[in-house]
Backbone as a chain_set.jsonl record, in Angstrom:
{"seq": "MTYDPPPRLRQLPSWLTAQVARIGERLVADALAREGVRRPHFTVLTSLDEQGAASQATLGRRLWIDRSDLHAIVGDLEHDGLISRVRDEDDRRRNVIELTVKGRRVLRRLDRAIDTAQEQLVAPLKPRERRELRELLSRVVEGHPGRFGGR", "coords": {"N": [[43.458, -7.495, -17.29], [43.442, -10.224, -14.924], [42.025, -11.424, -12.599], [43.213, -12.224, -9.617], [42.731, -13.806, -6.91], [43.876, -14.162, -3.502], [44.958, -17.56, -2.125], [44.023, -17.336, 0.592], [41.475, -16.056, 0.676], [40.439, -17.884, -1.546], [39.503, -20.016, -0.389], [37.618, -19.353, 1.804], [34.242, -19.911, 2.797], [32.117, -17.88, 2.315], [33.248, -15.963, 0.26], [33.547, -18.325, -1.624], [30.945, -18.795, -2.099], [30.189, -16.569, -3.109], [30.845, -16.463, -5.556], [29.699, -18.533, -6.861], [27.295, -17.507, -7.102], [27.215, -15.366, -8.45], [28.294, -16.758, -11.017], [26.095, -18.173, -11.266], [23.501, -15.985, -11.559], [24.587, -14.486, -13.621], [24.328, -16.697, -15.18], [21.452, -17.094, -15.739], [20.34, -14.36, -16.032], [21.499, -14.134, -18.652], [19.713, -16.494, -19.86], [17.38, -15.671, -19.309], [17.036, -13.46, -20.79], [17.652, -14.075, -23.272], [14.985, -15.13, -23.826], [13.719, -12.728, -23.736], [13.255, -11.135, -21.237], [13.47, -10.026, -18.08], [15.012, -10.864, -14.811], [13.628, -9.548, -12.427], [10.939, -9.872, -13.805], [10.895, -12.506, -14.741], [10.585, -13.224, -11.655], [8.06, -12.181, -10.764], [5.933, -13.281, -12.116], [6.342, -16.186, -11.547], [5.798, -15.926, -8.754], [3.235, -15.336, -8.656], [2.115, -17.499, -10.323], [2.84, -19.599, -8.209], [1.92, -18.526, -5.732], [-0.536, -17.242, -6.032], [-2.995, -14.907, -6.869], [-2.394, -11.173, -6.194], [-2.746, -8.121, -4.201], [-1.133, -5.176, -5.728], [0.333, -4.155, -3.678], [0.626, -6.005, -1.854], [2.067, -7.857, -3.447], [4.292, -6.307, -3.708], [5.468, -6.42, -1.06], [5.505, -9.395, -0.814], [7.804, -9.878, -2.791], [9.491, -7.8, -1.52], [9.742, -5.582, -3.272], [10.496, -3.117, -4.546], [7.82, -0.182, -4.475], [7.979, 1.397, -7.059], [9.528, 0.059, -9.081], [7.973, -2.006, -8.941], [5.339, -1.235, -10.428], [6.424, -0.439, -12.385], [7.662, -3.365, -13.977], [5.034, -4.637, -13.562], [3.525, -2.908, -15.539], [4.588, -3.539, -17.442], [4.246, -6.514, -17.787], [1.649, -6.708, -18.286], [1.315, -5.168, -20.745], [2.454, -7.086, -22.201], [0.573, -8.95, -22.293], [0.75, -11.155, -20.361], [0.191, -10.745, -17.435], [-2.889, -9.728, -15.844], [-5.061, -7.363, -14.394], [-7.537, -7.589, -12.354], [-11.103, -7.089, -10.63], [-11.104, -7.584, -7.391], [-12.346, -10.439, -5.655], [-13.148, -10.3, -2.558], [-12.702, -7.553, -1.938], [-14.08, -4.98, -3.646], [-13.114, -2.552, -4.253], [-10.665, -2.944, -5.07], [-8.002, -3.69, -7.093], [-6.995, -7.479, -7.77], [-3.638, -8.544, -8.989], [-3.512, -11.304, -11.993], [-2.377, -14.029, -12.937], [-2.36, -14.55, -16.659], [-3.472, -16.871, -18.716], [-1.804, -16.477, -20.989], [0.312, -15.62, -19.966], [0.765, -18.126, -18.114], [1.962, -20.298, -20.216], [4.279, -18.797, -21.1], [5.862, -18.62, -19.065], [6.318, -21.421, -18.294], [7.511, -21.699, -20.235], [9.665, -19.99, -19.584], [11.023, -21.23, -17.392], [12.088, -23.398, -18.054], [14.278, -22.66, -19.444], [15.54, -21.55, -17.261], [16.178, -23.849, -15.676], [17.72, -25.156, -17.494], [19.933, -23.241, -17.227], [20.218, -23.651, -14.559], [21.537, -26.305, -14.859], [23.517, -26.051, -16.494], [25.035, -24.48, -14.339], [25.966, -26.139, -12.074], [27.003, -28.297, -13.646], [29.651, -29.411, -13.603], [29.518, -31.182, -11.188], [28.562, -34.297, -9.978], [25.439, -36.036, -10.114], [24.51, -36.739, -7.274], [26.152, -35.161, -5.458], [25.283, -32.745, -6.264], [22.603, -32.914, -5.489], [23.181, -32.857, -3.101], [24.889, -30.792, -2.818], [22.263, -28.417, -2.957], [21.046, -29.302, -1.04], [22.972, -28.721, 1.407], [23.135, -25.744, 1.178], [20.318, -25.222, 1.223], [20.087, -25.636, 3.951], [21.865, -23.873, 5.103], [20.988, -20.939, 4.679], [18.584, -21.44, 5.94], [19.561, -21.6, 8.108], [19.582, -19.075, 9.231], [18.037, -16.636, 10.618], [15.83, -14.14, 9.551], [16.119, -11.922, 6.817], [15.534, -13.796, 4.517], [14.172, -15.778, 4.845], [13.872, -18.882, 7.161], [14.461, -20.134, 10.941]], "CA": [[43.571, -7.579, -16.147], [43.084, -11.088, -14.834], [41.408, -11.585, -11.133], [43.738, -13.594, -9.125], [42.625, -13.557, -5.065], [44.825, -14.833, -2.519], [44.523, -18.55, -1.484], [43.033, -17.583, 1.574], [40.378, -15.808, 0.318], [39.352, -18.836, -2.133], [39.128, -20.79, 0.874], [36.101, -19.17, 2.51], [32.785, -20.088, 2.001], [31.889, -16.458, 1.912], [34.2, -15.974, -1.059], [33.139, -19.304, -2.957], [29.031, -18.772, -2.539], [29.413, -15.136, -4.081], [31.346, -17.011, -6.695], [28.557, -19.073, -7.6], [26.43, -16.965, -6.634], [27.808, -14.546, -9.569], [28.241, -17.141, -11.982], [24.209, -18.304, -11.277], [23.52, -14.844, -11.804], [24.592, -14.403, -15.044], [23.695, -17.825, -16.344], [20.02, -17.129, -15.501], [19.949, -13.223, -16.853], [21.404, -14.622, -19.991], [18.696, -17.377, -20.472], [16.074, -15.002, -19.247], [17.568, -12.289, -21.689], [16.886, -14.675, -24.482], [13.816, -14.889, -23.998], [13.103, -11.186, -23.836], [12.603, -10.698, -19.813], [14.182, -9.952, -17.052], [14.509, -11.306, -13.394], [12.491, -9.155, -11.791], [9.519, -9.978, -14.507], [10.488, -14.21, -14.02], [10.112, -13.173, -10.237], [6.665, -11.687, -10.249], [5.372, -14.335, -12.767], [6.519, -16.987, -10.729], [5.235, -15.795, -7.957], [1.961, -15.382, -9.414], [1.657, -18.515, -10.29], [2.906, -19.954, -7.045], [1.435, -18.122, -4.325], [-1.725, -16.961, -6.624], [-3.299, -13.405, -7.278], [-2.562, -10.779, -5.269], [-2.838, -6.74, -4.955], [0.111, -4.644, -5.992], [0.855, -3.774, -2.321], [0.472, -7.308, -1.494], [3.058, -8.725, -4.177], [5.605, -5.914, -3.327], [5.718, -6.687, 0.134], [5.891, -10.646, -0.938], [8.76, -9.853, -3.26], [10.365, -6.919, -1.407], [10.202, -5.213, -4.511], [9.99, -1.139, -4.198], [6.885, 0.138, -5.286], [7.782, 2.583, -8.606], [10.072, -0.465, -9.741], [6.941, -3.023, -9.641], [4.974, -0.501, -11.053], [7.218, -0.698, -14.052], [7.331, -4.298, -14.404], [3.483, -4.635, -13.668], [3.01, -2.176, -16.804], [5.473, -4.28, -18.653], [3.724, -7.903, -18.089], [0.446, -6.199, -18.436], [1.587, -4.671, -21.648], [2.441, -8.311, -23.136], [-0.446, -10.026, -22.095], [1.226, -12.085, -19.114], [-0.903, -10.704, -16.29], [-4.148, -9.017, -16.311], [-5.927, -6.665, -12.968], [-9.256, -8.027, -11.749], [-11.357, -6.905, -9.28], [-10.742, -9.018, -6.233], [-13.841, -10.5, -5.252], [-13.558, -9.712, -1.263], [-13.278, -5.869, -1.733], [-14.114, -4.688, -5.344], [-12.817, -1.304, -4.532], [-9.089, -2.926, -5.377], [-8.063, -4.866, -8.111], [-5.431, -7.94, -8.016], [-3.006, -9.332, -10.491], [-3.306, -12.587, -11.67], [-1.587, -14.581, -14.317], [-3.136, -14.746, -17.785], [-3.199, -18.014, -19.387], [-0.835, -16.321, -22.069], [1.578, -15.68, -18.937], [1.386, -19.538, -18.057], [2.446, -20.377, -21.374], [5.405, -18.159, -21.462], [6.532, -19.333, -17.635], [6.656, -22.739, -18.984], [8.86, -21.715, -21.408], [10.749, -19.675, -18.986], [10.888, -22.276, -16.554], [12.911, -24.363, -18.976], [15.756, -22.032, -19.699], [16.178, -21.397, -15.774], [16.435, -25.034, -15.916], [19.045, -25.297, -18.304], [21.001, -22.595, -16.659], [20.964, -24.276, -13.313], [22.043, -27.199, -15.422], [24.581, -25.489, -16.792], [25.813, -24.247, -12.85], [26.075, -27.342, -11.238], [27.488, -29.451, -15.052], [31.088, -30.044, -12.669], [29.24, -31.995, -9.861], [27.686, -35.622, -10.227], [23.916, -35.875, -9.659], [24.597, -37.338, -5.756], [26.777, -33.799, -5.359], [23.946, -31.637, -6.911], [21.725, -33.04, -4.478], [23.9, -32.245, -1.51], [25.014, -29.01, -2.416], [21.073, -28.39, -2.35], [20.976, -29.505, 0.742], [23.137, -28.123, 2.032], [22.335, -24.174, 1.068], [19.198, -25.001, 1.766], [20.223, -25.582, 5.199], [23.086, -22.236, 5.572], [19.717, -20.581, 4.552], [17.117, -21.919, 6.825], [20.062, -21.784, 9.426], [19.983, -17.677, 9.132], [16.519, -16.258, 10.558], [16.036, -13.255, 9.067], [15.738, -11.425, 5.258], [15.143, -15.255, 3.581], [13.048, -16.933, 6.072], [15.01, -19.415, 8.112], [13.924, -19.839, 11.611]], "C": [[42.851, -8.628, -15.533], [42.614, -11.169, -12.881], [42.164, -12.767, -10.768], [43.527, -13.239, -7.374], [43.389, -14.415, -4.414], [44.234, -15.983, -1.858], [43.499, -18.465, -0.383], [41.431, -17.249, 1.86], [39.563, -16.831, -0.424], [38.893, -20.252, -1.164], [37.889, -20.556, 1.891], [35.341, -18.931, 2.025], [32.125, -19.077, 1.852], [31.856, -16.048, 0.361], [33.269, -16.914, -1.923], [31.77, -19.282, -3.217], [28.96, -17.394, -3.204], [30.152, -15.518, -5.119], [30.228, -17.68, -7.32], [27.548, -17.984, -7.421], [26.335, -15.726, -8.39], [27.897, -15.393, -11.199], [26.833, -17.284, -12.315], [23.717, -17.087, -11.813], [23.23, -14.52, -13.77], [24.723, -15.537, -16.04], [22.325, -17.296, -16.173], [19.487, -15.722, -16.224], [20.277, -13.682, -18.128], [20.452, -15.546, -20.987], [17.823, -16.399, -20.378], [16.16, -14.057, -20.37], [17.277, -12.766, -23.487], [15.902, -14.568, -24.623], [13.122, -13.753, -24.059], [12.301, -11.222, -22.612], [13.592, -10.774, -19.443], [14.197, -10.662, -15.482], [13.471, -11.031, -12.597], [11.013, -9.744, -12.675], [9.456, -11.478, -14.176], [9.789, -14.314, -12.557], [8.551, -13.052, -9.901], [5.928, -12.862, -10.847], [5.537, -15.925, -11.838], [5.885, -17.006, -9.505], [3.5, -15.801, -8.196], [1.304, -16.761, -9.742], [2.159, -19.576, -9.116], [2.102, -19.958, -6.069], [-0.006, -17.052, -4.767], [-1.987, -15.259, -6.564], [-2.67, -12.92, -6.146], [-2.557, -9.314, -5.61], [-1.575, -6.289, -5.497], [1.053, -5.134, -4.695], [1.43, -5.161, -2.195], [2.197, -7.954, -2.034], [4.44, -7.685, -4.13], [6.204, -6.482, -2.089], [5.783, -8.478, -0.117], [7.439, -10.561, -1.387], [9.778, -9.051, -2.607], [10.849, -6.269, -2.742], [9.726, -3.406, -4.607], [8.794, -0.785, -5.31], [6.497, 0.757, -6.791], [8.386, 1.585, -9.29], [8.845, -1.879, -9.915], [5.576, -2.554, -10.14], [5.262, -0.81, -12.581], [7.21, -1.954, -14.628], [6.007, -4.972, -14.478], [3.115, -4.452, -15.074], [3.96, -3.218, -17.766], [4.674, -5.777, -18.921], [2.673, -7.531, -18.797], [0.46, -5.943, -19.954], [1.592, -5.879, -23.071], [1.715, -8.986, -23.098], [-0.443, -11.307, -20.79], [0.632, -11.541, -17.999], [-2.144, -9.539, -16.81], [-4.585, -8.378, -14.334], [-7.323, -7.036, -13.477], [-9.669, -7.541, -10.941], [-11.324, -8.14, -8.286], [-12.206, -8.697, -5.091], [-14.333, -9.974, -3.776], [-13.42, -8.39, -1.085], [-13.059, -5.499, -3.257], [-13.762, -3.366, -5.812], [-11.526, -1.568, -4.574], [-9.321, -3.97, -6.274], [-6.764, -6.112, -7.335], [-5.022, -8.193, -9.215], [-2.881, -10.598, -10.603], [-2.681, -12.945, -13.379], [-2.188, -15.323, -15.59], [-2.786, -16.337, -18.175], [-1.576, -18.273, -20.297], [0.691, -16.081, -21.109], [1.866, -17.268, -18.301], [2.041, -20.227, -19.043], [3.863, -20.237, -21.501], [6.617, -18.656, -19.877], [6.972, -20.637, -17.833], [7.855, -22.785, -19.587], [10.192, -20.972, -20.779], [11.645, -20.398, -17.814], [12.353, -22.989, -16.631], [14.206, -23.945, -19.311], [16.013, -21.791, -18.387], [16.479, -22.774, -15.736], [17.778, -25.303, -16.257], [20.361, -24.463, -17.717], [21.659, -23.135, -15.075], [21.373, -24.975, -14.009], [23.584, -27.539, -15.435], [25.888, -25.007, -15.017], [26.657, -25.345, -12.385], [26.561, -28.629, -12.556], [28.752, -29.723, -13.835], [30.798, -30.755, -11.52], [28.492, -33.207, -10.851], [26.673, -35.506, -9.861], [23.812, -35.676, -8.279], [24.963, -35.688, -5.335], [25.979, -33.16, -5.637], [23.193, -31.825, -5.499], [22.235, -32.849, -3.023], [24.166, -31.023, -1.187], [23.883, -28.166, -2.529], [20.872, -28.237, -1.438], [21.225, -28.68, 1.666], [23.232, -26.304, 2.216], [21.162, -24.431, 1.251], [19.295, -24.731, 3.812], [20.943, -24.668, 5.81], [21.748, -21.848, 5.513], [18.767, -20.579, 5.489], [17.658, -21.722, 8.122], [19.547, -20.081, 9.907], [18.703, -17.01, 9.081], [17.099, -14.391, 9.952], [15.344, -12.866, 7.508], [15.357, -12.713, 4.601], [14.347, -15.922, 4.517], [13.926, -17.309, 7.335], [14.015, -19.302, 9.446], [14.253, -18.85, 12.245]], "O": [[41.649, -8.397, -15.407], [43.469, -10.715, -12.121], [42.035, -13.902, -11.224], [44.233, -12.422, -6.783], [43.527, -15.539, -4.898], [43.25, -15.83, -1.134], [42.477, -19.144, -0.284], [40.581, -17.702, 2.627], [38.349, -16.912, -0.242], [38.111, -21.178, -1.377], [37.348, -21.411, 2.592], [35.214, -18.131, 1.098], [31.232, -19.286, 1.032], [30.93, -15.876, -0.432], [32.435, -16.498, -2.727], [31.313, -19.645, -4.301], [27.937, -17.019, -3.775], [30.127, -14.588, -5.924], [29.866, -17.258, -8.419], [26.882, -18.116, -8.448], [25.365, -15.542, -9.126], [27.649, -14.847, -12.274], [26.314, -16.762, -13.302], [23.416, -17.326, -12.983], [22.334, -14.415, -14.608], [25.061, -15.493, -17.222], [22.233, -16.791, -17.292], [18.452, -15.746, -16.891], [19.32, -13.68, -18.903], [20.345, -15.514, -22.213], [17.33, -16.103, -21.467], [15.081, -13.901, -20.941], [16.895, -12.13, -24.469], [15.543, -13.883, -25.581], [11.946, -13.756, -24.424], [11.073, -11.306, -22.618], [14.565, -11.315, -19.968], [13.076, -10.983, -15.087], [12.627, -11.803, -12.139], [10.035, -10.017, -11.979], [8.494, -11.947, -13.568], [8.864, -15.059, -12.231], [7.952, -13.657, -9.012], [5.244, -13.497, -10.044], [4.53, -16.602, -11.632], [5.396, -18.07, -9.127], [2.793, -16.595, -7.574], [0.143, -17.051, -9.455], [1.611, -20.66, -9.314], [1.597, -20.944, -5.533], [-0.45, -16.227, -3.967], [-1.092, -14.497, -6.201], [-2.343, -13.651, -5.211], [-2.432, -8.949, -6.779], [-0.823, -7.225, -5.768], [1.964, -5.955, -4.593], [2.616, -5.394, -2.424], [3.135, -8.34, -1.337], [5.536, -8.138, -4.461], [7.333, -6.971, -2.09], [6.375, -8.897, 0.877], [8.308, -11.021, -0.646], [10.943, -9.33, -2.89], [11.982, -6.355, -3.217], [8.63, -2.857, -4.723], [8.783, -1.0, -6.522], [5.455, 0.73, -7.446], [8.074, 1.736, -10.471], [8.878, -2.628, -10.892], [4.688, -3.395, -10.278], [4.603, -1.233, -13.53], [6.801, -1.975, -15.789], [5.808, -5.814, -15.354], [2.591, -5.316, -15.777], [3.637, -3.439, -18.933], [4.491, -6.176, -20.071], [2.608, -7.937, -19.958], [-0.443, -6.531, -20.548], [1.137, -5.814, -24.213], [1.859, -9.949, -23.851], [-1.339, -12.077, -20.444], [0.606, -12.532, -17.27], [-2.215, -8.807, -17.798], [-4.349, -9.025, -13.314], [-7.947, -6.863, -14.524], [-8.833, -7.286, -10.074], [-11.496, -9.341, -8.493], [-12.735, -7.832, -4.394], [-15.415, -9.42, -3.585], [-13.973, -7.908, -0.097], [-12.033, -5.71, -3.903], [-13.869, -2.912, -6.952], [-10.842, -0.626, -4.174], [-10.23, -4.795, -6.371], [-5.867, -5.754, -6.571], [-5.664, -8.141, -10.265], [-2.321, -11.249, -9.72], [-2.616, -12.345, -14.451], [-2.466, -16.523, -15.563], [-1.719, -16.831, -17.808], [-0.753, -19.182, -20.396], [1.837, -16.316, -21.492], [3.016, -17.613, -18.027], [2.92, -20.939, -18.558], [4.617, -21.136, -21.873], [7.821, -18.912, -19.859], [8.119, -20.912, -17.481], [8.834, -23.53, -19.538], [11.352, -21.142, -21.155], [12.783, -20.069, -17.479], [13.283, -23.125, -15.836], [15.146, -24.726, -19.457], [17.241, -21.835, -18.307], [17.707, -22.749, -15.808], [18.721, -25.598, -15.524], [21.517, -24.885, -17.727], [22.789, -23.11, -14.588], [22.32, -24.272, -14.361], [24.378, -28.361, -14.976], [27.085, -25.22, -14.821], [27.888, -25.354, -12.358], [26.415, -29.819, -12.278], [28.344, -30.578, -13.049], [31.739, -31.011, -10.769], [28.038, -33.112, -11.991], [26.658, -34.656, -8.97], [23.194, -34.698, -7.858], [24.036, -35.004, -4.902], [25.81, -32.604, -4.552], [23.216, -30.999, -4.586], [21.547, -32.718, -2.01], [23.99, -30.331, -0.185], [24.165, -27.001, -2.249], [20.528, -27.199, -0.871], [20.496, -28.076, 2.453], [23.379, -25.75, 3.305], [20.687, -23.363, 1.637], [18.745, -23.941, 4.579], [20.79, -24.524, 7.023], [21.084, -22.423, 6.376], [18.16, -19.542, 5.759], [16.956, -21.642, 9.13], [19.118, -19.981, 11.057], [18.155, -16.742, 8.011], [18.164, -13.774, 9.958], [14.303, -13.372, 7.091], [14.456, -12.395, 3.824], [14.181, -17.117, 4.271], [14.469, -16.589, 8.173], [12.982, -18.638, 9.365], [13.538, -18.436, 13.157]]}, "num_chains": 1, "name": "protein.A"}
């Protein structure tokens, strides 16, 4: 069966962005799967790299990942040697999670895979159009307060 939505739906920005999101999610998931990683693992590695070491509770709040899901993700990443738990210098009673050297190396490889997926997503656009799309989408997201930031 072929998906054939009516033209009125095809004109709605919400429908169009949902379709782009589906395509992007598939491209990213496929790229990460080829590297043996899932999106939540990449998200945690990226957060640790860009936002620094954090307790598991802080990391969960930062990324809106459920406690039990995060526990499993952290276990996977620690098992693979991509992160480590170290004593918090400010509070010796707790541990913080930090990226290992191996984790940084793997993250650089994952970044290249993600970049390729992003290029595939916007391939139909000219470079100027790609920049414009990114700017417009950022303005839409930033213009809606709440879940993902904004004003």
